[in-house]
N, CA, C and O atoms as CSV, one atom per row, in Angstrom:
chain,resi,resn,atom,element,x,y,z
A,1,MET,N,N,15.051,-7.992,-7.039
A,1,MET,CA,C,13.756,-7.895,-6.421
A,1,MET,C,C,12.634,-8.133,-7.406
A,1,MET,O,O,11.483,-7.870,-7.057
A,2,ASN,N,N,12.877,-8.596,-8.571
A,2,ASN,CA,C,11.860,-8.592,-9.598
A,2,ASN,C,C,11.421,-9.976,-10.010
A,2,ASN,O,O,11.419,-10.286,-11.201
A,3,ARG,N,N,11.047,-10.823,-9.059
A,3,ARG,CA,C,10.585,-12.155,-9.426
A,3,ARG,C,C,9.112,-12.271,-9.092
A,3,ARG,O,O,8.644,-11.715,-8.099
A,4,GLU,N,N,8.382,-13.000,-9.929
A,4,GLU,CA,C,6.952,-13.178,-9.672
A,4,GLU,C,C,6.725,-14.381,-8.778
A,4,GLU,O,O,7.438,-15.380,-8.862
A,5,VAL,N,N,5.736,-14.273,-7.933
A,5,VAL,CA,C,5.359,-15.351,-7.044
A,5,VAL,C,C,3.944,-15.765,-7.434
A,5,VAL,O,O,3.036,-14.933,-7.453
A,6,SER,N,N,3.753,-17.042,-7.745
A,6,SER,CA,C,2.437,-17.476,-8.221
A,6,SER,C,C,1.512,-17.914,-7.109
A,6,SER,O,O,0.315,-18.078,-7.345
A,7,VAL,N,N,2.022,-18.111,-5.901
A,7,VAL,CA,C,1.175,-18.501,-4.781
A,7,VAL,C,C,1.031,-17.306,-3.847
A,7,VAL,O,O,1.729,-16.301,-3.980
A,8,GLU,N,N,0.113,-17.441,-2.905
A,8,GLU,CA,C,-0.059,-16.359,-1.929
A,8,GLU,C,C,1.248,-16.102,-1.197
A,8,GLU,O,O,1.928,-17.043,-0.788
A,9,PRO,N,N,1.600,-14.844,-1.030
A,9,PRO,CA,C,2.839,-14.545,-0.315
A,9,PRO,C,C,2.698,-14.851,1.178
A,9,PRO,O,O,1.624,-14.680,1.754
A,10,THR,N,N,3.751,-15.288,1.776
A,10,THR,CA,C,3.759,-15.478,3.222
A,10,THR,C,C,3.993,-14.132,3.890
A,10,THR,O,O,4.473,-13.185,3.266
A,11,PHE,N,N,3.649,-14.063,5.159
A,11,PHE,CA,C,3.900,-12.850,5.902
A,11,PHE,C,C,5.398,-12.564,5.952
A,11,PHE,O,O,5.817,-11.412,5.848
A,12,GLN,N,N,6.197,-13.607,6.109
A,12,GLN,CA,C,7.649,-13.434,6.177
A,12,GLN,C,C,8.195,-12.869,4.875
A,12,GLN,O,O,9.109,-12.045,4.908
A,13,GLN,N,N,7.663,-13.287,3.729
A,13,GLN,CA,C,8.100,-12.730,2.445
A,13,GLN,C,C,7.825,-11.234,2.381
A,13,GLN,O,O,8.647,-10.471,1.875
A,14,VAL,N,N,6.679,-10.816,2.888
A,14,VAL,CA,C,6.332,-9.400,2.880
A,14,VAL,C,C,7.262,-8.643,3.835
A,14,VAL,O,O,7.725,-7.555,3.493
A,15,ILE,N,N,7.543,-9.182,5.007
A,15,ILE,CA,C,8.484,-8.551,5.940
A,15,ILE,C,C,9.844,-8.408,5.263
A,15,ILE,O,O,10.442,-7.333,5.301
A,16,ASP,N,N,10.335,-9.472,4.649
A,16,ASP,CA,C,11.648,-9.430,3.992
A,16,ASP,C,C,11.684,-8.381,2.897
A,16,ASP,O,O,12.669,-7.656,2.756
A,17,PHE,N,N,10.597,-8.298,2.113
A,17,PHE,CA,C,10.526,-7.314,1.043
A,17,PHE,C,C,10.575,-5.890,1.603
A,17,PHE,O,O,11.350,-5.056,1.136
A,18,VAL,N,N,9.738,-5.625,2.611
A,18,VAL,CA,C,9.662,-4.286,3.224
A,18,VAL,C,C,11.006,-3.925,3.842
A,18,VAL,O,O,11.460,-2.786,3.728
A,19,ARG,N,N,11.640,-4.887,4.493
A,19,ARG,CA,C,12.952,-4.628,5.107
A,19,ARG,C,C,13.979,-4.251,4.027
A,19,ARG,O,O,14.731,-3.290,4.191
A,20,GLU,N,N,14.005,-4.997,2.949
A,20,GLU,CA,C,14.946,-4.704,1.882
A,20,GLU,C,C,14.637,-3.350,1.236
A,20,GLU,O,O,15.550,-2.573,0.955
A,21,PHE,N,N,13.361,-3.071,1.003
A,21,PHE,CA,C,12.983,-1.805,0.363
A,21,PHE,C,C,13.360,-0.639,1.258
A,21,PHE,O,O,13.924,0.345,0.779
A,22,SER,N,N,13.062,-0.726,2.548
A,22,SER,CA,C,13.301,0.394,3.460
A,22,SER,C,C,14.771,0.523,3.846
A,22,SER,O,O,15.218,1.593,4.258
A,23,GLY,N,N,15.526,-0.581,3.709
A,23,GLY,CA,C,16.925,-0.556,4.120
A,23,GLY,C,C,17.091,-0.600,5.633
A,23,GLY,O,O,18.199,-0.428,6.140
A,24,ASP,N,N,16.007,-0.826,6.354
A,24,ASP,CA,C,16.032,-0.866,7.811
A,24,ASP,C,C,16.292,-2.298,8.267
A,24,ASP,O,O,15.390,-3.136,8.258
A,25,VAL,N,N,17.523,-2.564,8.662
A,25,VAL,CA,C,17.893,-3.919,9.096
A,25,VAL,C,C,17.841,-4.076,10.592
A,25,VAL,O,O,17.975,-5.191,11.094
A,26,LYS,N,N,17.647,-2.984,11.330
A,26,LYS,CA,C,17.684,-3.036,12.786
A,26,LYS,C,C,16.327,-3.168,13.429
A,26,LYS,O,O,16.191,-3.856,14.441
A,27,SER,N,N,15.314,-2.525,12.868
A,27,SER,CA,C,13.976,-2.529,13.478
A,27,SER,C,C,13.331,-3.909,13.423
A,27,SER,O,O,13.514,-4.666,12.469
A,28,VAL,N,N,12.574,-4.212,14.468
A,28,VAL,CA,C,11.751,-5.422,14.457
A,28,VAL,C,C,10.495,-5.059,13.671
A,28,VAL,O,O,9.784,-4.113,14.008
A,29,ILE,N,N,10.238,-5.827,12.621
A,29,ILE,CA,C,9.053,-5.586,11.795
A,29,ILE,C,C,8.008,-6.638,12.118
A,29,ILE,O,O,8.246,-7.838,11.987
A,30,THR,N,N,6.837,-6.158,12.548
A,30,THR,CA,C,5.726,-7.044,12.881
A,30,THR,C,C,4.519,-6.663,12.039
A,30,THR,O,O,4.601,-5.777,11.189
A,31,GLU,N,N,3.396,-7.335,12.277
A,31,GLU,CA,C,2.196,-7.008,11.519
A,31,GLU,C,C,1.694,-5.605,11.861
A,31,GLU,O,O,0.946,-5.015,11.080
A,32,HIS,N,N,2.090,-5.065,13.008
A,32,HIS,CA,C,1.643,-3.749,13.434
A,32,HIS,C,C,2.601,-2.618,13.033
A,32,HIS,O,O,2.311,-1.448,13.282
A,33,THR,N,N,3.723,-2.957,12.423
A,33,THR,CA,C,4.679,-1.939,12.003
A,33,THR,C,C,4.045,-1.067,10.928
A,33,THR,O,O,3.559,-1.566,9.913
A,34,ARG,N,N,4.056,0.230,11.163
A,34,ARG,CA,C,3.466,1.190,10.212
A,34,ARG,C,C,4.530,1.637,9.212
A,34,ARG,O,O,5.649,1.987,9.586
A,35,LEU,N,N,4.158,1.617,7.949
A,35,LEU,CA,C,5.121,1.953,6.898
A,35,LEU,C,C,5.628,3.389,7.060
A,35,LEU,O,O,6.826,3.641,6.934
A,36,GLU,N,N,4.736,4.310,7.333
A,36,GLU,CA,C,5.140,5.706,7.400
A,36,GLU,C,C,5.712,6.088,8.758
A,36,GLU,O,O,6.841,6.571,8.840
A,37,ALA,N,N,4.963,5.881,9.802
A,37,ALA,CA,C,5.382,6.335,11.130
A,37,ALA,C,C,6.579,5.566,11.667
A,37,ALA,O,O,7.453,6.150,12.307
A,38,ASP,N,N,6.627,4.249,11.412
A,38,ASP,CA,C,7.701,3.434,11.997
A,38,ASP,C,C,8.912,3.283,11.077
A,38,ASP,O,O,10.050,3.235,11.546
A,39,LEU,N,N,8.663,3.208,9.759
A,39,LEU,CA,C,9.768,2.963,8.811
A,39,LEU,C,C,10.120,4.178,7.958
A,39,LEU,O,O,11.098,4.147,7.211
A,40,GLY,N,N,9.336,5.242,8.063
A,40,GLY,CA,C,9.645,6.471,7.333
A,40,GLY,C,C,9.370,6.407,5.848
A,40,GLY,O,O,9.909,7.212,5.089
A,41,ILE,N,N,8.551,5.479,5.417
A,41,ILE,CA,C,8.207,5.364,3.990
A,41,ILE,C,C,6.974,6.244,3.745
A,41,ILE,O,O,5.885,5.949,4.236
A,42,THR,N,N,7.157,7.322,2.985
A,42,THR,CA,C,6.081,8.288,2.782
A,42,THR,C,C,6.127,8.851,1.384
A,42,THR,O,O,7.130,8.696,0.688
A,43,GLY,N,N,5.054,9.506,0.955
A,43,GLY,CA,C,5.022,10.199,-0.319
A,43,GLY,C,C,5.402,9.333,-1.508
A,43,GLY,O,O,4.881,8.230,-1.675
A,44,ASP,N,N,6.313,9.838,-2.334
A,44,ASP,CA,C,6.748,9.117,-3.521
A,44,ASP,C,C,7.373,7.771,-3.185
A,44,ASP,O,O,7.233,6.812,-3.944
A,45,ASP,N,N,8.054,7.696,-2.066
A,45,ASP,CA,C,8.645,6.412,-1.639
A,45,ASP,C,C,7.544,5.389,-1.360
A,45,ASP,O,O,7.706,4.208,-1.669
A,46,GLY,N,N,6.436,5.827,-0.785
A,46,GLY,CA,C,5.294,4.936,-0.550
A,46,GLY,C,C,4.701,4.418,-1.838
A,46,GLY,O,O,4.378,3.237,-1.960
A,47,VAL,N,N,4.559,5.321,-2.807
A,47,VAL,CA,C,4.043,4.924,-4.121
A,47,VAL,C,C,4.991,3.941,-4.781
A,47,VAL,O,O,4.561,2.942,-5.357
A,48,GLU,N,N,6.292,4.228,-4.695
A,48,GLU,CA,C,7.288,3.320,-5.275
A,48,GLU,C,C,7.254,1.950,-4.595
A,48,GLU,O,O,7.402,0.924,-5.259
A,49,LEU,N,N,7.062,1.932,-3.281
A,49,LEU,CA,C,6.958,0.664,-2.549
A,49,LEU,C,C,5.808,-0.173,-3.112
A,49,LEU,O,O,5.972,-1.362,-3.388
A,50,LEU,N,N,4.640,0.460,-3.280
A,50,LEU,CA,C,3.482,-0.266,-3.780
A,50,LEU,C,C,3.699,-0.767,-5.209
A,50,LEU,O,O,3.267,-1.869,-5.546
A,51,GLU,N,N,4.356,0.023,-6.045
A,51,GLU,CA,C,4.675,-0.402,-7.407
A,51,GLU,C,C,5.608,-1.606,-7.397
A,51,GLU,O,O,5.428,-2.548,-8.168
A,52,GLU,N,N,6.605,-1.566,-6.519
A,52,GLU,CA,C,7.548,-2.688,-6.415
A,52,GLU,C,C,6.866,-3.938,-5.839
A,52,GLU,O,O,7.187,-5.060,-6.231
A,53,VAL,N,N,5.928,-3.738,-4.912
A,53,VAL,CA,C,5.168,-4.873,-4.367
A,53,VAL,C,C,4.398,-5.548,-5.495
A,53,VAL,O,O,4.375,-6.776,-5.585
A,54,GLU,N,N,3.759,-4.741,-6.368
A,54,GLU,CA,C,3.018,-5.326,-7.481
A,54,GLU,C,C,3.935,-6.173,-8.366
A,54,GLU,O,O,3.564,-7.274,-8.772
A,55,LYS,N,N,5.113,-5.666,-8.660
A,55,LYS,CA,C,6.067,-6.414,-9.497
A,55,LYS,C,C,6.559,-7.675,-8.784
A,55,LYS,O,O,6.560,-8.768,-9.350
A,56,GLN,N,N,6.974,-7.498,-7.539
A,56,GLN,CA,C,7.568,-8.608,-6.778
A,56,GLN,C,C,6.597,-9.770,-6.605
A,56,GLN,O,O,6.978,-10.933,-6.740
A,57,PHE,N,N,5.322,-9.445,-6.301
A,57,PHE,CA,C,4.373,-10.487,-5.968
A,57,PHE,C,C,3.397,-10.789,-7.115
A,57,PHE,O,O,2.465,-11.576,-6.952
A,58,GLY,N,N,3.618,-10.162,-8.260
A,58,GLY,CA,C,2.804,-10.468,-9.438
A,58,GLY,C,C,1.336,-10.154,-9.302
A,58,GLY,O,O,0.486,-10.944,-9.713
A,59,VAL,N,N,1.028,-8.997,-8.724
A,59,VAL,CA,C,-0.355,-8.568,-8.540
A,59,VAL,C,C,-0.557,-7.184,-9.157
A,59,VAL,O,O,0.396,-6.502,-9.536
A,60,SER,N,N,-1.818,-6.798,-9.243
A,60,SER,CA,C,-2.165,-5.466,-9.683
A,60,SER,C,C,-3.202,-4.938,-8.714
A,60,SER,O,O,-4.270,-5.531,-8.559
A,61,PHE,N,N,-2.895,-3.818,-8.055
A,61,PHE,CA,C,-3.823,-3.258,-7.078
A,61,PHE,C,C,-5.034,-2.583,-7.760
A,61,PHE,O,O,-6.071,-2.375,-7.131
A,62,VAL,N,N,-4.887,-2.249,-9.037
A,62,VAL,CA,C,-5.975,-1.606,-9.780
A,62,VAL,C,C,-6.286,-2.457,-10.989
A,62,VAL,O,O,-5.393,-2.810,-11.760
A,63,THR,N,N,-7.552,-2.785,-11.153
A,63,THR,CA,C,-8.013,-3.543,-12.324
A,63,THR,C,C,-9.290,-2.898,-12.829
A,63,THR,O,O,-9.747,-1.893,-12.284
A,64,GLU,N,N,-9.861,-3.475,-13.867
A,64,GLU,CA,C,-11.150,-2.972,-14.354
A,64,GLU,C,C,-12.235,-3.169,-13.324
A,64,GLU,O,O,-13.199,-2.406,-13.269
A,65,GLU,N,N,-12.075,-4.212,-12.494
A,65,GLU,CA,C,-13.100,-4.537,-11.477
A,65,GLU,C,C,-12.923,-3.779,-10.177
A,65,GLU,O,O,-13.894,-3.607,-9.440
A,66,ARG,N,N,-11.726,-3.321,-9.870
A,66,ARG,CA,C,-11.516,-2.671,-8.585
A,66,ARG,C,C,-10.546,-1.494,-8.690
A,66,ARG,O,O,-9.545,-1.546,-9.404
A,67,SER,N,N,-10.877,-0.434,-7.956
A,67,SER,CA,C,-10.019,0.756,-7.924
A,67,SER,C,C,-8.996,0.599,-6.796
A,67,SER,O,O,-9.100,-0.311,-5.974
A,68,PHE,N,N,-8.028,1.479,-6.770
A,68,PHE,CA,C,-7.021,1.480,-5.733
A,68,PHE,C,C,-7.670,1.663,-4.362
A,68,PHE,O,O,-7.312,0.982,-3.401
A,69,LYS,N,N,-8.612,2.574,-4.280
A,69,LYS,CA,C,-9.289,2.837,-3.013
A,69,LYS,C,C,-10.092,1.622,-2.544
A,69,LYS,O,O,-10.150,1.340,-1.347
A,70,GLU,N,N,-10.710,0.903,-3.485
A,70,GLU,CA,C,-11.436,-0.322,-3.121
A,70,GLU,C,C,-10.476,-1.386,-2.633
A,70,GLU,O,O,-10.739,-2.063,-1.640
A,71,THR,N,N,-9.365,-1.532,-3.331
A,71,THR,CA,C,-8.374,-2.556,-2.956
A,71,THR,C,C,-7.910,-2.369,-1.508
A,71,THR,O,O,-7.784,-3.339,-0.761
A,72,PHE,N,N,-7.658,-1.117,-1.120
A,72,PHE,CA,C,-7.145,-0.842,0.219
A,72,PHE,C,C,-8.211,-0.413,1.213
A,72,PHE,O,O,-7.897,-0.071,2.353
A,73,GLY,N,N,-9.493,-0.429,0.781
A,73,GLY,CA,C,-10.583,-0.068,1.680
A,73,GLY,C,C,-10.521,1.365,2.147
A,73,GLY,O,O,-10.809,1.653,3.308
A,74,LEU,N,N,-10.146,2.281,1.249
A,74,LEU,CA,C,-10.012,3.700,1.622
A,74,LEU,C,C,-11.295,4.464,1.355
A,74,LEU,O,O,-11.997,4.193,0.381
A,75,GLY,N,N,-11.594,5.404,2.209
A,75,GLY,CA,C,-12.724,6.298,2.020
A,75,GLY,C,C,-12.409,7.378,1.012
A,75,GLY,O,O,-11.306,7.436,0.468
A,76,GLU,N,N,-13.397,8.243,0.766
A,76,GLU,CA,C,-13.284,9.261,-0.267
A,76,GLU,C,C,-12.070,10.189,-0.093
A,76,GLU,O,O,-11.375,10.475,-1.067
A,77,ASN,N,N,-11.814,10.651,1.108
A,77,ASN,CA,C,-10.704,11.560,1.364
A,77,ASN,C,C,-9.597,10.890,2.178
A,77,ASN,O,O,-8.897,11.540,2.953
A,78,GLU,N,N,-9.455,9.580,1.986
A,78,GLU,CA,C,-8.480,8.810,2.763
A,78,GLU,C,C,-7.330,8.394,1.842
A,78,GLU,O,O,-7.546,7.983,0.702
A,79,TYR,N,N,-6.120,8.508,2.354
A,79,TYR,CA,C,-4.922,8.171,1.585
A,79,TYR,C,C,-3.986,7.325,2.440
A,79,TYR,O,O,-4.126,7.270,3.662
A,80,LEU,N,N,-3.026,6.664,1.782
A,80,LEU,CA,C,-2.100,5.786,2.504
A,80,LEU,C,C,-0.833,6.515,2.966
A,80,LEU,O,O,-0.210,6.103,3.944
A,81,PHE,N,N,-0.448,7.587,2.277
A,81,PHE,CA,C,0.808,8.265,2.601
A,81,PHE,C,C,0.612,9.769,2.581
A,81,PHE,O,O,-0.197,10.288,1.811
A,82,ASN,N,N,1.354,10.465,3.428
A,82,ASN,CA,C,1.399,11.912,3.393
A,82,ASN,C,C,2.219,12.349,2.195
A,82,ASN,O,O,3.063,11.596,1.710
A,83,ALA,N,N,1.979,13.543,1.721
A,83,ALA,CA,C,2.809,14.094,0.649
A,83,ALA,C,C,4.183,14.416,1.211
A,83,ALA,O,O,4.317,14.819,2.366
A,84,GLU,N,N,5.196,14.235,0.385
A,84,GLU,CA,C,6.543,14.582,0.841
A,84,GLU,C,C,6.657,16.100,0.940
A,84,GLU,O,O,5.991,16.831,0.207
A,85,GLY,N,N,7.489,16.557,1.835
A,85,GLY,CA,C,7.706,17.981,2.003
A,85,GLY,C,C,6.850,18.587,3.103
A,85,GLY,O,O,7.227,19.593,3.703
A,86,GLY,N,N,5.710,17.985,3.368
A,86,GLY,CA,C,4.872,18.455,4.451
A,86,GLY,C,C,4.268,19.832,4.217
A,86,GLY,O,O,4.503,20.473,3.192
A,87,ASP,N,N,3.507,20.257,5.171
A,87,ASP,CA,C,2.846,21.555,5.153
A,87,ASP,C,C,3.169,22.214,6.473
A,87,ASP,O,O,2.289,22.401,7.314
A,88,TRP,N,N,4.448,22.571,6.659
A,88,TRP,CA,C,4.951,23.045,7.948
A,88,TRP,C,C,4.210,24.259,8.466
A,88,TRP,O,O,4.000,24.383,9.672
A,89,LEU,N,N,3.813,25.152,7.587
A,89,LEU,CA,C,3.143,26.364,8.042
A,89,LEU,C,C,1.630,26.216,8.032
A,89,LEU,O,O,0.925,27.144,8.427
A,90,GLY,N,N,1.111,25.075,7.592
A,90,GLY,CA,C,-0.321,24.843,7.574
A,90,GLY,C,C,-1.046,25.599,6.475
A,90,GLY,O,O,-2.264,25.769,6.542
A,91,VAL,N,N,-0.309,26.060,5.451
A,91,VAL,CA,C,-0.906,26.842,4.362
A,91,VAL,C,C,-1.964,26.024,3.609
A,91,VAL,O,O,-3.082,26.492,3.392
A,92,ARG,N,N,-1.594,24.789,3.210
A,92,ARG,CA,C,-2.547,23.959,2.468
A,92,ARG,C,C,-3.806,23.687,3.297
A,92,ARG,O,O,-4.920,23.719,2.776
A,93,ARG,N,N,-3.618,23.422,4.576
A,93,ARG,CA,C,-4.764,23.164,5.441
A,93,ARG,C,C,-5.638,24.391,5.577
A,93,ARG,O,O,-6.864,24.276,5.585
A,94,LEU,N,N,-5.027,25.580,5.686
A,94,LEU,CA,C,-5.777,26.826,5.802
A,94,LEU,C,C,-6.586,27.080,4.539
A,94,LEU,O,O,-7.768,27.414,4.619
A,95,ILE,N,N,-5.967,26.926,3.379
A,95,ILE,CA,C,-6.677,27.144,2.120
A,95,ILE,C,C,-7.827,26.145,1.988
A,95,ILE,O,O,-8.916,26.527,1.559
A,96,GLY,N,N,-7.616,24.905,2.337
A,96,GLY,CA,C,-8.682,23.907,2.325
A,96,GLY,C,C,-9.816,24.263,3.252
A,96,GLY,O,O,-10.985,24.069,2.916
A,97,TRP,N,N,-9.477,24.788,4.430
A,97,TRP,CA,C,-10.496,25.192,5.397
A,97,TRP,C,C,-11.316,26.361,4.858
A,97,TRP,O,O,-12.540,26.375,4.990
A,98,ILE,N,N,-10.639,27.350,4.245
A,98,ILE,CA,C,-11.330,28.506,3.669
A,98,ILE,C,C,-12.262,28.056,2.544
A,98,ILE,O,O,-13.380,28.556,2.423
A,99,ARG,N,N,-11.803,27.122,1.731
A,99,ARG,CA,C,-12.632,26.622,0.626
A,99,ARG,C,C,-13.667,25.591,1.065
A,99,ARG,O,O,-14.459,25.105,0.258
A,100,LYS,N,N,-13.648,25.264,2.362
A,100,LYS,CA,C,-14.560,24.254,2.934
A,100,LYS,C,C,-14.395,22.881,2.293
A,100,LYS,O,O,-15.354,22.133,2.106
A,101,GLU,N,N,-13.129,22.577,1.961
A,101,GLU,CA,C,-12.824,21.246,1.387
A,101,GLU,C,C,-12.757,20.228,2.516
A,101,GLU,O,O,-12.284,20.534,3.610
A,102,PRO,N,N,-13.230,19.018,2.246
A,102,PRO,CA,C,-13.111,17.988,3.310
A,102,PRO,C,C,-11.641,17.705,3.606
A,102,PRO,O,O,-10.796,17.691,2.712
A,103,ARG,N,N,-11.371,17.487,4.855
A,103,ARG,CA,C,-9.980,17.251,5.284
A,103,ARG,C,C,-9.512,15.863,4.865
A,103,ARG,O,O,-10.233,14.878,5.026
A,104,CYS,N,N,-8.308,15.797,4.331
A,104,CYS,CA,C,-7.718,14.514,3.941
A,104,CYS,C,C,-7.250,13.758,5.183
A,104,CYS,O,O,-6.728,14.345,6.131
A,105,VAL,N,N,-7.447,12.460,5.151
A,105,VAL,CA,C,-7.029,11.605,6.255
A,105,VAL,C,C,-6.007,10.611,5.711
A,105,VAL,O,O,-6.229,9.970,4.684
A,106,VAL,N,N,-4.906,10.498,6.404
A,106,VAL,CA,C,-3.884,9.510,6.012
A,106,VAL,C,C,-3.999,8.331,6.963
A,106,VAL,O,O,-3.845,8.461,8.177
A,107,ARG,N,N,-4.274,7.171,6.366
A,107,ARG,CA,C,-4.349,5.945,7.152
A,107,ARG,C,C,-3.013,5.228,6.996
A,107,ARG,O,O,-2.719,4.679,5.934
A,108,ASP,N,N,-2.218,5.232,8.035
A,108,ASP,CA,C,-0.869,4.670,7.973
A,108,ASP,C,C,-0.966,3.150,7.821
A,108,ASP,O,O,-1.340,2.438,8.753
A,109,LEU,N,N,-0.629,2.685,6.648
A,109,LEU,CA,C,-0.699,1.262,6.312
A,109,LEU,C,C,0.320,0.465,7.127
A,109,LEU,O,O,1.485,0.850,7.234
A,110,THR,N,N,-0.132,-0.641,7.696
A,110,THR,CA,C,0.802,-1.505,8.430
A,110,THR,C,C,1.282,-2.628,7.513
A,110,THR,O,O,0.681,-2.898,6.473
A,111,VAL,N,N,2.349,-3.261,7.907
A,111,VAL,CA,C,2.885,-4.387,7.138
A,111,VAL,C,C,1.859,-5.523,7.116
A,111,VAL,O,O,1.719,-6.211,6.105
A,112,GLY,N,N,1.150,-5.719,8.215
A,112,GLY,CA,C,0.113,-6.754,8.264
A,112,GLY,C,C,-1.039,-6.453,7.309
A,112,GLY,O,O,-1.552,-7.362,6.657
A,113,GLU,N,N,-1.449,-5.191,7.221
A,113,GLU,CA,C,-2.507,-4.810,6.282
A,113,GLU,C,C,-2.048,-4.985,4.829
A,113,GLU,O,O,-2.819,-5.428,3.977
A,114,LEU,N,N,-0.813,-4.640,4.563
A,114,LEU,CA,C,-0.258,-4.827,3.214
A,114,LEU,C,C,-0.303,-6.299,2.837
A,114,LEU,O,O,-0.708,-6.651,1.729
A,115,TRP,N,N,0.115,-7.162,3.764
A,115,TRP,CA,C,0.102,-8.596,3.517
A,115,TRP,C,C,-1.334,-9.106,3.274
A,115,TRP,O,O,-1.568,-9.901,2.364
A,116,GLN,N,N,-2.276,-8.647,4.086
A,116,GLN,CA,C,-3.683,-9.053,3.927
A,116,GLN,C,C,-4.218,-8.645,2.556
A,116,GLN,O,O,-4.906,-9.429,1.902
A,117,VAL,N,N,-3.909,-7.428,2.120
A,117,VAL,CA,C,-4.335,-6.960,0.794
A,117,VAL,C,C,-3.723,-7.846,-0.278
A,117,VAL,O,O,-4.416,-8.240,-1.217
A,118,LEU,N,N,-2.452,-8.165,-0.162
A,118,LEU,CA,C,-1.784,-9.017,-1.138
A,118,LEU,C,C,-2.470,-10.382,-1.238
A,118,LEU,O,O,-2.702,-10.880,-2.340
A,119,VAL,N,N,-2.787,-10.975,-0.112
A,119,VAL,CA,C,-3.447,-12.285,-0.104
A,119,VAL,C,C,-4.819,-12.197,-0.780
A,119,VAL,O,O,-5.171,-13.055,-1.590
A,120,ILE,N,N,-5.582,-11.169,-0.450
A,120,ILE,CA,C,-6.920,-11.003,-1.039
A,120,ILE,C,C,-6.822,-10.797,-2.537
A,120,ILE,O,O,-7.559,-11.419,-3.302
A,121,VAL,N,N,-5.921,-9.933,-2.960
A,121,VAL,CA,C,-5.759,-9.638,-4.398
A,121,VAL,C,C,-5.297,-10.889,-5.147
A,121,VAL,O,O,-5.782,-11.170,-6.243
A,122,LYS,N,N,-4.358,-11.643,-4.556
A,122,LYS,CA,C,-3.905,-12.886,-5.179
A,122,LYS,C,C,-5.058,-13.859,-5.360
A,122,LYS,O,O,-5.187,-14.481,-6.414
A,123,ARG,N,N,-5.898,-13.995,-4.338
A,123,ARG,CA,C,-7.052,-14.898,-4.424
A,123,ARG,C,C,-8.037,-14.419,-5.494
A,123,ARG,O,O,-8.532,-15.222,-6.285
A,124,GLN,N,N,-8.318,-13.128,-5.519
A,124,GLN,CA,C,-9.236,-12.590,-6.523
A,124,GLN,C,C,-8.673,-12.803,-7.926
A,124,GLN,O,O,-9.404,-13.198,-8.834
A,125,ASP,N,N,-7.394,-12.548,-8.103
A,125,ASP,CA,C,-6.768,-12.732,-9.412
A,125,ASP,C,C,-6.782,-14.205,-9.813
A,125,ASP,O,O,-6.999,-14.524,-10.982
A,126,SER,N,N,-6.553,-15.111,-8.852
A,126,SER,CA,C,-6.574,-16.536,-9.144
A,126,SER,C,C,-7.970,-16.989,-9.546
A,126,SER,O,O,-8.125,-17.789,-10.469
A,127,ASN,N,N,-8.990,-16.476,-8.852
A,127,ASN,CA,C,-10.365,-16.817,-9.183
A,127,ASN,C,C,-10.739,-16.315,-10.568
A,127,ASN,O,O,-11.452,-16.996,-11.306
A,128,THR,N,N,-10.266,-15.138,-10.923
A,128,THR,CA,C,-10.532,-14.584,-12.259
A,128,THR,C,C,-9.863,-15.450,-13.319
A,128,THR,O,O,-10.458,-15.708,-14.365
A,129,LEU,N,N,-8.638,-15.905,-13.067
A,129,LEU,CA,C,-7.944,-16.759,-14.027
A,129,LEU,C,C,-8.678,-18.090,-14.186
A,129,LEU,O,O,-8.760,-18.614,-15.297
A,130,ILE,N,N,-9.208,-18.639,-13.109
A,130,ILE,CA,C,-9.932,-19.907,-13.157
A,130,ILE,C,C,-11.191,-19.743,-13.997
A,130,ILE,O,O,-11.487,-20.577,-14.852
A,131,VAL,N,N,-11.931,-18.661,-13.750
A,131,VAL,CA,C,-13.157,-18.405,-14.506
A,131,VAL,C,C,-12.851,-18.206,-15.973
A,131,VAL,O,O,-13.566,-18.729,-16.828
A,132,LEU,N,N,-11.826,-17.476,-16.279
A,132,LEU,CA,C,-11.434,-17.224,-17.685
A,132,LEU,C,C,-11.024,-18.508,-18.384
A,132,LEU,O,O,-11.342,-18.701,-19.557
A,133,SER,N,N,-10.328,-19.381,-17.687
A,133,SER,CA,C,-9.853,-20.615,-18.323
A,133,SER,C,C,-10.979,-21.634,-18.503
A,133,SER,O,O,-10.853,-22.531,-19.337
A,134,VAL,N,N,-12.071,-21.525,-17.749
A,134,VAL,CA,C,-13.193,-22.438,-17.879
A,134,VAL,C,C,-14.036,-22.081,-19.101
A,134,VAL,O,O,-14.635,-22.964,-19.715
A,135,LYS,N,N,-14.088,-20.819,-19.455
A,135,LYS,CA,C,-14.915,-20.350,-20.586
A,135,LYS,C,C,-14.496,-20.923,-21.910
A,135,LYS,O,O,-15.102,-20.614,-22.936
């Protein structure tokens, strides 16, 4: 799974990668398939998926110019994956409520959104390389 791709990834390449990573050979994966809710990729597995995506497609979601939250269009208290283990008794939520902490929101990333981010990041990285080589 560790080859670099120098051109924009196709949607099918992203589907194939997600299918291999998740081990789910039976589900139909579309642009609307949610990584967490539909494929069960959450917590540390979600982080590992994104790290492997960076390696596989030769991109970096975080650079000096953009943060992870900017790359994925996340708000201040918005995250891509729930923590593993859950909060079955609601203890963390209760403590946060008592401390008046803003509630965290998990935006379940779809395969289509992942592909769109990859294409955008590839284009941005290519433009940076072009500018650097012109100097």
